[in-house]
C-alpha positions as CSV (number, residue, x, y, z in Angstrom):
1,M,-47.2,-52.3,-26.1
2,R,-46.0,-51.7,-22.8
3,L,-47.4,-53.0,-19.4
4,L,-47.4,-49.8,-17.2
5,A,-49.8,-51.6,-14.5
6,T,-51.1,-55.3,-14.5
7,A,-53.4,-57.3,-12.4
8,K,-50.5,-58.6,-10.3
9,E,-50.2,-54.9,-9.0
10,T,-54.1,-54.1,-8.8
11,S,-55.0,-57.2,-7.1
12,N,-57.0,-58.0,-10.4
13,A,-58.7,-55.0,-10.4
14,F,-57.4,-53.5,-13.4
15,A,-54.6,-53.0,-15.8
16,V,-53.1,-50.1,-17.6
17,V,-51.1,-50.3,-21.1
18,G,-49.3,-48.2,-23.4
19,T,-49.2,-49.0,-27.0
20,G,-47.1,-47.1,-29.9
21,G,-46.8,-48.1,-33.8
22,T,-47.1,-46.7,-36.8
23,F,-49.3,-46.9,-39.7
24,D,-51.2,-50.1,-40.3
25,N,-54.4,-52.0,-41.0
26,P,-57.4,-52.3,-38.7
27,I,-57.0,-55.1,-36.2
28,G,-60.5,-56.6,-36.9
29,F,-63.8,-56.2,-35.4
30,H,-64.6,-58.3,-32.1
31,Y,-65.7,-57.9,-28.8
32,H,-65.7,-58.7,-25.1
33,R,-68.1,-60.3,-22.9
34,E,-66.2,-58.9,-19.7
35,A,-63.5,-56.5,-20.3
36,H,-64.2,-52.7,-20.7
37,D,-61.8,-51.2,-22.8
38,V,-60.7,-47.5,-23.0
39,F,-58.4,-45.8,-25.7
40,L,-56.7,-42.2,-25.0
41,C,-54.5,-40.9,-27.7
42,I,-51.6,-38.9,-26.6
43,K,-49.8,-38.8,-30.1
44,G,-50.5,-39.1,-33.3
45,T,-53.6,-40.5,-34.8
46,I,-55.9,-43.8,-33.9
47,N,-59.2,-44.6,-35.3
48,I,-61.5,-46.2,-33.1
49,W,-64.9,-48.2,-34.4
50,A,-67.5,-48.9,-31.6
51,N,-70.7,-50.8,-33.0
52,D,-71.9,-48.3,-35.8
53,S,-69.5,-45.0,-35.0
54,A,-66.2,-44.3,-35.8
55,R,-63.7,-41.5,-35.1
56,S,-60.3,-40.5,-35.7
57,L,-58.6,-39.6,-32.1
58,G,-56.0,-36.9,-31.9
59,P,-54.1,-36.1,-28.7
60,G,-56.2,-35.9,-25.7
61,D,-59.4,-37.2,-27.4
62,F,-60.8,-40.6,-25.8
63,A,-63.0,-43.6,-26.5
64,S,-64.8,-45.5,-23.8
65,V,-65.7,-49.3,-25.2
66,P,-68.0,-51.1,-22.6
67,P,-68.4,-55.1,-23.0
68,N,-70.3,-56.3,-25.7
69,T,-69.5,-53.4,-27.9
70,I,-68.0,-54.5,-31.4
71,H,-65.1,-52.4,-32.2
72,Q,-61.6,-52.4,-33.6
73,Y,-59.0,-49.6,-33.8
74,Q,-56.3,-48.7,-36.3
75,I,-53.0,-47.0,-36.2
76,A,-53.3,-44.1,-38.5
77,S,-49.9,-42.0,-38.3
78,S,-46.4,-42.3,-38.4
79,H,-46.0,-42.4,-34.8
80,T,-48.9,-43.2,-32.8
81,E,-49.3,-43.6,-28.6
82,F,-52.1,-44.2,-26.8
83,L,-53.1,-45.7,-23.3
84,G,-55.6,-48.1,-22.5
85,L,-57.2,-49.2,-19.2
86,I,-58.5,-52.9,-18.9
87,I,-61.1,-53.8,-16.5
88,P,-61.0,-56.7,-15.0
89,G,-57.4,-56.9,-14.8
90,G,-55.7,-59.9,-16.0
91,W,-57.1,-59.8,-19.9
92,E,-53.6,-57.9,-20.8
93,E,-52.2,-61.3,-20.5
94,F,-53.4,-61.4,-24.0
95,F,-50.8,-59.5,-25.0
96,R,-48.1,-61.5,-23.7
97,F,-49.7,-64.6,-25.5
98,I,-49.5,-63.2,-29.0
99,G,-46.7,-60.9,-28.6
100,E,-42.9,-61.1,-28.4
101,P,-40.2,-59.3,-26.1
102,F,-38.9,-56.2,-27.9
103,S,-35.9,-54.3,-26.5
104,G,-36.1,-51.5,-28.9
105,P,-36.8,-47.8,-27.7
106,L,-40.4,-47.4,-29.4
107,F,-41.6,-50.1,-31.4
108,P,-40.4,-52.3,-34.6
109,T,-40.2,-50.2,-37.6
110,H,-39.2,-52.9,-40.1
111,D,-40.8,-56.4,-39.5
112,L,-41.5,-57.9,-42.7
113,R,-42.7,-61.1,-41.5
114,S,-46.0,-62.4,-42.7
115,P,-48.5,-61.9,-40.4
116,F,-50.3,-65.0,-41.8
117,E,-47.3,-66.9,-40.5
118,V,-46.4,-65.3,-37.3
119,L,-49.6,-63.4,-35.7
120,I,-52.7,-65.3,-37.0
121,P,-52.0,-68.6,-35.7
122,K,-51.6,-67.0,-32.3
123,L,-54.8,-64.8,-32.7
124,I,-56.9,-67.9,-33.3
125,A,-55.4,-69.9,-30.2
126,A,-56.1,-66.5,-27.9
127,T,-59.7,-66.4,-29.0
128,E,-60.0,-69.9,-27.2
129,K,-58.1,-68.7,-24.2
130,F,-59.2,-65.3,-23.7
131,D,-62.4,-62.9,-23.5
132,M,-62.0,-61.8,-27.2
133,I,-64.8,-62.9,-29.7
134,P,-64.2,-62.3,-33.5
135,V,-66.9,-60.7,-35.3
136,R,-65.7,-61.4,-39.0
137,D,-68.8,-60.6,-41.0
138,K,-69.1,-57.1,-39.9
139,E,-67.6,-54.9,-42.8
140,S,-65.7,-51.9,-42.0
141,F,-66.3,-48.2,-42.8
142,D,-64.7,-45.0,-42.7
143,P,-64.5,-42.9,-39.7
144,Q,-67.2,-40.3,-39.5
145,P,-66.3,-36.6,-38.5
146,W,-66.6,-35.2,-35.1
147,D,-70.0,-33.8,-35.1
148,G,-70.0,-31.8,-31.8
149,T,-72.1,-34.6,-29.6
150,E,-68.6,-35.4,-28.4
151,S,-68.2,-33.0,-25.7
152,L,-70.5,-34.4,-22.9
153,L,-70.3,-37.5,-20.7
154,P,-73.3,-39.6,-21.0
155,G,-73.7,-40.1,-17.3
156,K,-74.3,-43.9,-18.1
157,C,-72.6,-47.0,-19.1
158,E,-74.2,-48.5,-22.1
159,N,-73.4,-50.6,-25.3
160,G,-71.7,-48.7,-27.6
161,G,-69.6,-46.6,-25.2
162,Y,-68.8,-42.9,-26.4
163,F,-66.3,-40.7,-27.5
164,L,-64.9,-37.5,-26.0
165,K,-63.1,-34.7,-27.8
166,A,-60.0,-33.2,-26.4
167,D,-60.3,-30.2,-23.7
168,T,-64.2,-30.8,-23.8
169,G,-66.5,-31.8,-21.1
170,P,-67.1,-30.5,-17.9
171,K,-64.2,-28.9,-16.2
172,F,-63.1,-28.1,-12.3
173,V,-60.7,-26.0,-10.7
174,V,-59.4,-26.5,-7.1
175,G,-56.9,-23.8,-6.2
176,G,-54.8,-23.8,-9.5
177,T,-55.5,-27.2,-10.5
178,I,-57.7,-28.1,-13.3
179,V,-59.3,-31.6,-13.4
180,R,-61.7,-33.0,-16.2
181,P,-63.2,-36.4,-16.1
182,L,-63.1,-38.5,-19.3
183,A,-64.9,-41.6,-17.6
184,T,-66.3,-41.5,-14.1
185,R,-67.7,-44.4,-12.1
186,K,-71.3,-43.5,-13.7
187,E,-70.0,-44.2,-17.2
188,S,-67.9,-47.3,-16.1
189,D,-70.7,-49.2,-14.4
190,G,-69.0,-48.2,-10.8
191,K,-65.9,-49.9,-11.9
192,F,-63.2,-47.4,-12.7
193,S,-62.6,-43.5,-13.3
194,I,-60.1,-41.8,-15.7
195,Y,-59.2,-38.1,-15.2
196,S,-57.1,-35.6,-17.0
197,V,-55.3,-33.2,-14.1
198,E,-53.1,-30.0,-15.3
199,G,-51.5,-27.9,-12.7
200,S,-48.5,-25.6,-11.9
201,E,-45.8,-25.3,-9.3
202,L,-46.5,-21.5,-9.5
203,H,-49.7,-22.2,-7.4
204,H,-48.5,-24.6,-5.0
205,G,-50.3,-24.8,-1.7
206,K,-53.3,-23.2,-3.1
207,G,-55.3,-26.3,-3.9
208,L,-54.8,-30.1,-2.3
209,E,-51.1,-30.5,-2.9
210,K,-50.3,-30.4,1.1
211,T,-52.8,-33.0,1.9
212,T,-52.2,-36.4,2.1
213,F,-54.4,-39.1,1.2
214,K,-55.0,-43.1,2.2
215,F,-57.4,-44.7,-0.2
216,E,-57.8,-48.6,1.6
217,K,-59.4,-50.1,-1.8
218,T,-58.4,-47.6,-4.7
219,H,-55.4,-48.3,-6.5
220,H,-54.0,-45.1,-8.8
221,V,-52.2,-45.2,-11.9
222,M,-50.8,-41.9,-13.2
223,Q,-49.1,-41.1,-16.7
224,V,-47.7,-37.8,-16.8
225,V,-47.8,-36.3,-20.7
226,E,-46.1,-32.9,-19.8
227,G,-44.0,-31.4,-17.1
228,L,-42.9,-33.0,-14.0
229,L,-45.0,-34.2,-10.9
230,S,-43.9,-34.6,-7.6
231,V,-45.6,-37.9,-5.8
232,I,-44.7,-38.7,-2.2
233,V,-45.8,-42.1,-1.1
234,D,-45.2,-43.2,2.3
235,G,-42.7,-40.5,2.8
236,K,-40.7,-41.0,-0.3
237,E,-40.5,-38.5,-3.3
238,S,-40.4,-39.5,-6.7
239,V,-40.5,-37.1,-9.6
240,V,-42.5,-38.3,-12.7
241,G,-41.6,-36.9,-16.0
242,S,-43.4,-36.9,-19.3
243,M,-44.4,-40.1,-20.7
244,E,-43.2,-41.7,-17.1
245,T,-45.7,-43.6,-15.0
246,I,-46.3,-44.0,-11.3
247,F,-48.4,-46.7,-9.6
248,I,-49.7,-45.9,-5.9
249,P,-51.2,-48.9,-4.3
250,A,-54.3,-48.9,-2.3
251,G,-53.1,-48.4,1.6
252,T,-50.3,-46.3,0.9
253,E,-50.5,-42.6,2.3
254,W,-49.5,-40.2,-0.5
255,R,-49.9,-36.8,-2.0
256,C,-48.8,-35.2,-5.3
257,A,-48.0,-31.5,-6.7
258,A,-46.8,-30.2,-9.7
259,K,-42.8,-29.8,-10.0
260,S,-43.1,-27.6,-13.0
261,V,-44.3,-24.5,-14.3
262,A,-46.9,-26.6,-16.2
263,V,-47.7,-30.5,-15.6
264,K,-50.6,-32.6,-17.4
265,Y,-51.4,-35.9,-15.9
266,Y,-54.0,-38.8,-16.6
267,V,-55.0,-40.5,-13.4
268,F,-56.7,-44.3,-13.7
269,A,-58.2,-45.5,-10.7
270,N,-60.6,-48.5,-9.5
271,G,-63.1,-46.3,-8.1
272,G,-63.5,-42.6,-8.0
273,G,-60.2,-41.9,-6.4
274,I,-58.5,-38.7,-6.2
275,G,-59.8,-37.5,-9.4
276,E,-63.5,-37.6,-7.9
277,I,-62.2,-35.4,-4.7
278,L,-61.1,-32.8,-7.0
279,T,-64.3,-32.6,-8.8
280,E,-66.4,-32.7,-5.6
281,T,-64.3,-30.0,-4.1
282,G,-63.6,-27.9,-6.9
283,S,-65.7,-25.0,-8.9
284,P,-66.7,-25.3,-12.5
285,F,-63.9,-24.0,-14.8
286,Q,-64.4,-22.2,-18.3
287,W,-61.1,-21.6,-19.4
288,A,-58.6,-24.5,-21.2
289,V,-55.4,-24.1,-19.4
290,V,-54.0,-23.7,-15.7
291,P,-55.6,-20.6,-14.3
292,E,-53.7,-17.4,-13.7
293,A,-53.5,-15.8,-10.2
294,G,-56.4,-14.0,-10.3
295,D,-58.7,-17.2,-11.5
296,V,-57.5,-19.4,-8.6
297,S,-60.4,-20.9,-6.5
298,V,-60.9,-21.0,-3.0
299,W,-62.0,-24.5,-1.6
300,D,-63.5,-25.9,1.6
301,A,-61.4,-27.8,3.6
302,K,-64.5,-28.7,5.9
303,Q,-66.3,-30.1,2.7
304,L,-63.2,-32.2,2.0
305,E,-63.3,-33.5,5.6
306,G,-66.9,-34.5,5.0
307,L,-66.5,-36.1,1.8
308,Q,-64.2,-38.7,3.7
309,K,-66.5,-41.7,4.0
310,E,-68.7,-41.1,1.0
311,L,-65.6,-41.3,-1.4
312,E,-63.7,-44.0,0.9
313,F,-60.7,-42.2,1.8
314,V,-58.9,-40.9,5.0
315,I,-57.0,-37.4,5.2
316,V,-53.8,-38.3,6.9
């Protein structure tokens, strides 16, 4: 478990964690009264249960688990990596409480200690300290096949949550940048958003790459999964590579652009953020990958300027 951004960085707005592991048993059914969990698989396989539904998630697959949804997860491949956003921030301290410091490159591969001696006592203590209520009488069941209903956003936040298959759902293009919402403010009861963004250095300047934004209230966390991303925050450039993370605090002036022929990254924000701007200024897009030169879309600068008050940002 890696804490990529915590409540301390986001003023308790949210936290983003990365988890890696190998084949294991399900962690056990439970629910949260306040915390909204999400699971975004980026490598391997993870099984997610939410009330009476369950799916096996592969890279790019997504699950949203709102408060009071009974859920559990299981790492189901030799090397699984997934990202999670925790709303509100602070609940990530649960992992410090039950975990131990680890200095290896990925995750422990041969810990032979008994969980009944090492982990279970901590979990019992954690249920009294954190927002986690075990549901011990719920019987587990096998994950169900993807049936094609997992290609649309529900447009609301409700108990039970939803699954979203990789590379499905609505897509938009702004210049040469593709944006795909995994969770908007509608699906999170106004609390957060998560977007998948893909672009190419070959299309530099055709989208919003040269536009500098300032969000007074919205923090952003960007996790790159392919290629290189240039992010300039308050005049200082950072080049973020695959499996690296950058945190952009609210109140800073920033812009970002692809720094390689192809880049893919995920954006987490406590609000609509840059992902919402991209979808509002973009045009519907049907293809699966970054567009060729002939498919690059034109966007309206005046429309972008007109969105500043509604989406709570300033063009610098």
